[in-house]
C-alpha positions in Angstrom: 0.0 0.0 0.0 2.9 2.4 0.7 4.2 2.0 -2.8 0.8 2.7 -4.3 0.3 5.8 -2.1 3.7 7.2 -3.1 3.0 6.7 -6.8 -0.4 8.4 -6.7 0.9 11.3 -4.7 3.8 11.9 -7.0 1.5 12.0 -10.0 -0.9 14.4 -8.3 1.8 16.9 -7.0 2.2 18.9 -10.2 -1.6 19.4 -10.5 -2.1 20.2 -6.9 0.8 22.7 -6.7 -0.5 24.7 -9.7 -3.7 25.6 -7.8 -2.2 26.1 -4.2 -0.7 28.9 -2.4 2.8 29.0 -0.9 1.8 27.5 2.4 0.0 24.6 0.7 3.0 24.0 -1.5 5.2 23.8 1.6 2.9 21.2 3.1 3.1 19.0 0.0 6.9 19.3 -0.1 7.0 18.2 3.6 4.8 15.2 2.9 7.1 14.2 0.0 10.1 14.4 2.2 8.5 12.2 4.8 7.7 9.6 2.2 11.2 9.7 0.8 12.6 9.2 4.3 10.3 6.2 4.9 11.5 4.6 1.7 15.2 5.2 2.5 14.6 3.7 6.0 13.0 0.5 4.4 15.9 0.1 2.0 18.4 0.5 4.9 16.7 -2.3 6.9 17.6 -4.8 4.1 16.1 -8.2 3.5 16.9 -11.9 4.0 16.8 -14.4 1.1 16.9 -18.2 1.6 17.6 -20.7 -1.1 19.1 -24.1 -1.6 18.9 -27.4 -3.5 19.4 -31.1 -3.2 20.5 -33.5 -5.9 20.9 -37.3 -6.4 21.7 -39.4 -9.4 21.8 -42.9 -10.9 24.7 -43.5 -13.4 25.0 -46.6 -15.6 28.5 -47.4 -16.9 28.5 -49.4 -20.1 32.0 -50.8 -19.2 30.3 -52.4 -16.1 33.5 -51.8 -14.0 33.9 -54.3 -11.2 34.5 -51.5 -8.7 31.3 -49.7 -9.8 33.4 -46.5 -10.1 33.5 -43.9 -12.9 36.9 -42.5 -11.7 39.2 -44.4 -13.9 42.8 -45.6 -13.2 44.1 -42.3 -11.9 40.9 -41.5 -9.9 40.2 -38.2 -11.7 38.0 -39.1 -14.7 35.0 -37.6 -13.0 34.4 -34.8 -10.5 31.3 -35.6 -8.5 29.3 -38.3 -10.3 31.7 -41.0 -9.2 29.5 -44.0 -8.5 28.2 -46.4 -11.1 25.2 -48.9 -10.9 23.7 -47.4 -7.8 21.6 -44.5 -6.6 23.8 -41.8 -5.0 23.4 -38.6 -3.1 25.1 -35.6 -4.6 24.9 -32.5 -2.5 22.6 -30.6 -0.2 22.8 -26.8 -0.1 21.4 -24.3 2.4 22.1 -20.6 1.5 21.1 -17.4 3.3 21.9 -13.9 2.1 21.2 -10.6 3.8 21.2 -7.5 1.6 20.6 -3.8 2.1 21.4 -0.7 0.1 25.1 -0.7 1.0 26.1 -4.3 1.8 25.5 -8.0 1.3 26.4 -11.0 3.5 26.3 -14.6 2.2 26.5 -17.9 4.1 26.5 -20.8 1.7 26.6 -24.2 3.4 26.8 -27.6 1.6 26.6 -31.1 2.9 27.0 -34.6 1.4 29.6 -36.4 -0.7 30.0 -33.7 -3.3 30.5 -31.1 -0.6 33.4 -33.1 0.8 34.9 -33.4 -2.7 34.5 -29.7 -3.5 35.7 -28.4 -0.2 38.7 -30.7 0.2 41.0 -27.8 1.0 39.0 -27.1 4.2 39.5 -30.7 5.5 42.0 -29.9 8.3 40.7 -28.1 11.4 42.5 -24.8 11.9 42.6 -25.5 15.6 44.2 -28.9 16.1 44.8 -30.4 12.6 42.1 -33.0 13.1 40.8 -34.7 10.0 37.2 -33.4 10.6 36.0 -29.8 10.8 32.9 -27.8 10.5 34.8 -25.7 7.9 34.2 -28.6 5.5 30.6 -27.5 5.2 31.5 -24.0 4.1 31.1 -23.5 0.4 31.0 -19.7 0.7 31.0 -17.3 3.6 31.7 -13.7 2.6 30.4 -10.1 2.8 30.4 -7.2 0.3 30.4 -3.5 1.1 29.4 -1.1 -1.7 31.4 2.1 -1.3 29.6 3.6 -4.3 27.2 2.3 -7.0 30.3 1.4 -9.0 32.9 0.3 -6.5 32.6 -2.6 -3.9 34.9 -4.9 -1.9 34.3 -8.5 -0.8 36.0 -10.4 2.0 35.8 -14.1 3.1 35.7 -17.4 1.3 34.1 -17.2 -2.2 33.7 -19.4 -5.2 36.3 -19.0 -7.9 35.8 -16.6 -10.8 37.4 -19.0 -13.2 35.5 -21.3 -15.5 32.2 -21.7 -17.3 30.7 -24.2 -14.9 30.0 -24.0 -11.1 29.5 -26.5 -8.3 25.8 -25.8 -8.1 24.0 -28.5 -10.1 20.8 -26.4 -10.9 23.0 -23.6 -12.4 24.7 -25.9 -15.0 22.9 -27.3 -18.0 24.9 -30.5 -18.0 24.9 -32.6 -14.8 28.4 -34.1 -15.0 31.2 -31.5 -14.8 34.0 -30.9 -17.3 37.6 -31.6 -16.9 38.3 -27.9 -17.1 36.2 -27.6 -13.9 37.7 -30.7 -12.4 41.2 -29.3 -12.6 40.2 -26.2 -10.7 40.3 -24.0 -9.0 37.1 -24.3 -6.9 37.2 -21.4 -4.4 39.4 -18.9 -2.6 39.7 -17.1 0.7 40.8 -13.5 0.6 39.8 -10.0 -0.4 38.7 -8.7 -3.8 37.5 -5.4 -5.2 35.2 -4.8 -8.2 34.8 -1.6 -10.2 31.9 -1.2 -12.7 32.8 1.1 -15.6 29.2 0.6 -16.9 26.6 -2.1 -17.1 28.7 -3.6 -19.9 32.2 -3.6 -18.4 33.8 -4.2 -15.0 37.1 -5.1 -13.5 37.8 -7.3 -10.4 41.2 -7.6 -8.7 42.0 -9.5 -5.5 44.5 -11.1 -3.1 43.8 -14.7 -1.9 45.6 -17.2 0.3 46.0 -19.9 -2.4 44.0 -22.3 -4.5 41.2 -24.3 -2.9 42.0 -23.8 0.7 40.6 -21.9 3.7 44.1 -21.6 5.2 47.4 -20.8 3.5 50.2 -23.4 3.1 52.9 -20.6 2.8 53.4 -16.9 3.3 52.9 -16.1 -0.4 49.6 -14.7 -1.6 47.9 -15.3 -4.9 46.7 -12.5 -7.2 43.3 -12.9 -9.0 41.6 -10.8 -11.7 38.6 -10.7 -14.0 37.7 -8.3 -16.7 34.1 -8.5 -17.9 32.6 -6.9 -20.9 29.5 -7.3 -23.1 30.3 -6.4 -26.8 26.6 -6.6 -27.7 23.3 -7.3 -26.0 23.1 -10.9 -24.7 26.8 -11.6 -25.2 29.0 -11.8 -22.1 32.8 -12.2 -22.0 35.0 -12.9 -19.0 38.8 -12.8 -19.0 40.0 -14.5 -15.9 43.4 -14.8 -14.2 45.2 -16.2 -11.2 48.9 -16.3 -10.3 50.2 -17.9 -7.1 53.2 -19.7 -5.5 51.7 -22.9 -4.2 54.9 -24.5 -3.0 55.3 -25.7 0.6 58.2 -24.2 2.5 61.4 -26.4 2.7 62.8 -28.0 5.8 64.6 -24.7 6.7 61.4 -22.7 6.3 62.5 -21.0 3.1 60.0 -20.5 0.3 61.0 -22.3 -2.9 60.7 -20.6 -6.3 57.6 -21.6 -8.2 54.3 -20.5 -9.7 50.8 -21.6 -10.5 49.4 -19.5 -13.3 46.1 -19.8 -15.1 44.5 -17.8 -17.9 40.8 -18.5 -18.6 38.3 -17.2 -21.2 34.6 -17.8 -20.5 31.9 -16.5 -22.8 28.2 -17.1 -23.7 25.9 -15.7 -26.3 22.1 -15.9 -26.1 21.6 -16.0 -29.8 17.8 -16.3 -29.6 15.4 -16.5 -26.8 15.7 -20.3 -26.9 19.3 -21.0 -28.1 22.5 -20.3 -26.2 26.1 -20.9 -27.3 28.9 -21.0 -24.8 32.7 -21.4 -24.9 35.4 -21.9 -22.2 39.2 -22.1 -22.8 42.0 -22.3 -20.3 45.8 -22.3 -20.4 47.9 -23.0 -17.3 51.5 -23.2 -16.2 53.1 -24.7 -13.1 56.7 -24.7 -11.8 57.7 -26.2 -8.5 55.8 -27.9 -5.8 52.0 -27.7 -5.5 50.8 -27.8 -1.9 53.1 -30.7 -1.0 52.2 -32.9 -3.9 55.4 -32.1 -5.9 55.8 -30.5 -9.2 58.1 -29.9 -12.2 61.5 -28.2 -11.9 60.8 -26.3 -15.1 57.5 -24.7 -16.0 55.1 -27.1 -17.6 51.7 -26.3 -19.2 48.2 -27.7 -19.6 45.1 -26.5 -21.2 41.8 -27.2 -22.9 38.6 -25.9 -24.3 34.8 -26.7 -24.2 32.0 -25.7 -26.5 28.4 -25.6 -25.2 25.1 -25.4 -27.1 21.7 -25.4 -25.3 18.2 -25.0 -26.8 14.7 -24.9 -25.3 12.4 -27.3 -27.1 9.4 -26.3 -25.0 8.8 -24.3 -21.8 9.5 -27.5 -19.7 12.1 -29.3 -21.8 15.5 -28.4 -23.2 18.5 -30.3 -24.6 22.2 -29.3 -24.6 25.5 -30.6 -25.9 29.1 -30.1 -24.7 32.3 -31.1 -26.5 35.5 -30.8 -24.5 39.2 -31.4 -25.2 41.6 -31.3 -22.2 45.4 -31.8 -22.6 47.6 -32.7 -19.6 50.4 -34.5 -21.6 53.0 -32.8 -19.3 51.4 -34.4 -16.2 51.1 -31.4 -14.0 47.4 -31.7 -13.3 45.3 -34.6 -12.0 44.4 -36.1 -15.5 46.9 -39.0 -15.6 47.3 -42.6 -16.7 47.5 -45.6 -14.4 51.3 -45.2 -14.3 51.1 -41.5 -13.4 52.0 -40.2 -16.8 50.2 -37.2 -18.4 47.4 -37.8 -20.9 44.6 -36.1 -22.8 40.9 -36.7 -23.3 38.1 -35.9 -25.7 34.6 -35.8 -24.1 31.1 -35.5 -25.6 28.1 -35.0 -23.3 24.4 -34.8 -24.3 22.0 -33.7 -21.6 18.2 -33.3 -21.4 16.6 -30.9 -18.9 13.1 -31.6 -17.8 11.5 -28.9 -15.6 8.6 -29.9 -13.2 6.7 -28.2 -10.3 7.1 -24.7 -11.7 10.8 -25.2 -12.1 11.5 -26.5 -8.6 12.2 -30.0 -9.9 14.8 -30.7 -12.5 15.3 -34.2 -14.1 18.4 -34.5 -16.3 19.0 -37.6 -18.4 22.6 -37.5 -19.6 24.8 -39.5 -22.0 28.6 -39.0 -21.8 31.6 -40.4 -23.7 35.2 -39.9 -22.5 37.9 -41.2 -24.9 41.6 -41.3 -24.0 44.6 -42.3 -26.1 45.5 -46.0 -25.9 48.5 -46.6 -23.7 51.0 -48.6 -25.8 53.2 -51.4 -24.4 53.0 -54.9 -23.2 50.6 -55.4 -20.3 50.1 -51.7 -19.9 47.0 -50.7 -18.0 44.4 -48.6 -19.9 42.3 -45.8 -18.4 39.2 -47.7 -17.4 38.2 -51.0 -15.8 36.1 -53.8 -17.3 33.6 -56.1 -15.7 36.4 -58.5 -14.7 38.3 -55.8 -12.8 41.0 -55.5 -15.5 42.1 -52.1 -16.9 41.5 -52.9 -20.6 39.3 -49.9 -21.7 40.6 -46.6 -23.1 37.1 -45.1 -23.2 34.1 -44.9 -21.0 30.5 -44.4 -21.8 27.9 -43.6 -19.2 24.1 -42.9 -19.1 22.5 -41.4 -16.1 19.6 -39.6 -14.5 20.0 -36.7 -12.1 17.2 -35.6 -9.8 17.4 -32.1 -8.4 15.1 -30.1 -6.2 15.8 -26.3 -5.8 14.0 -23.8 -3.6 
């Protein structure tokens, strides 16, 4: 009712003031001031928003691996949809945000198997080094202060700016995640600032502890950046960057030389109301140790790209395809053979998206093929397991159903 009253009064003021004396005009002006103050007070109070989702899936693997696992010989062929031949719980999210005119605070908690996989860097307790911690449930916990309409700063733990896909299953068209996503990063803890030049261009720069960790494994800090621009309506382009020294200190407490650097391009174009085209490309370089897991003495690179095409067939059904190539021949990321050597993969994913209950329920049937180069040599293990438990398969085909409820 207040909004209606304000609108009617504002429309009547020009007509009323033309027929009023000075005292009457002052009264109208005073009333307008009061209404403005009430509106400002309501905006200052802010509002809470609650949201979340839960997802589960069933994945059939045509190789029928004896272990009923989609992970492959190196354990990195999939990110979250790891189980085959059984119903599996994915993730449960509970998110609350408080927003007012000058600030925003977000607490984003996740639970379940995929939460553990995604938040692996929060595994150790900051108090006693125990293998369990409530920090494992923190997907995001940050606040933002808006200094002006164009400039803001954010502090806390926040999802990475890098990549096309995100951890939240409802936000991605495909259910299974790409190798570009799998090879990270997932999130950061630190401070970042964003300046909006206009609605079509902005720049973000920040300082973070490291990659995928609430705590820092050394005294060095990582630098992150993102430049966003929109060349034309419905076309969004993001140029992303991170550079960090991820090496553990040596036995004398000295910091070894090294770097982890990643350049990322993410773009999407809503060509028509029903058809979207997307693209993601990344190029990374690593020298030295990576958080205690070792690393190359000289800089080694990895990279890949993915193409996305989604179309809405009806209001409640859409279909999307993803083609991805990821190259880790130098062996510096997690995509490896059974012997630990570097490798590459071509992946094709076809996903349907069925929307029910006014969009609260999503059912996603999905076909995916991952093809790796054959490993040559006598008695060499290939990438995937067969029904006898032997590693004889260089490719893997799965078909699954994902069930998601969002609120």
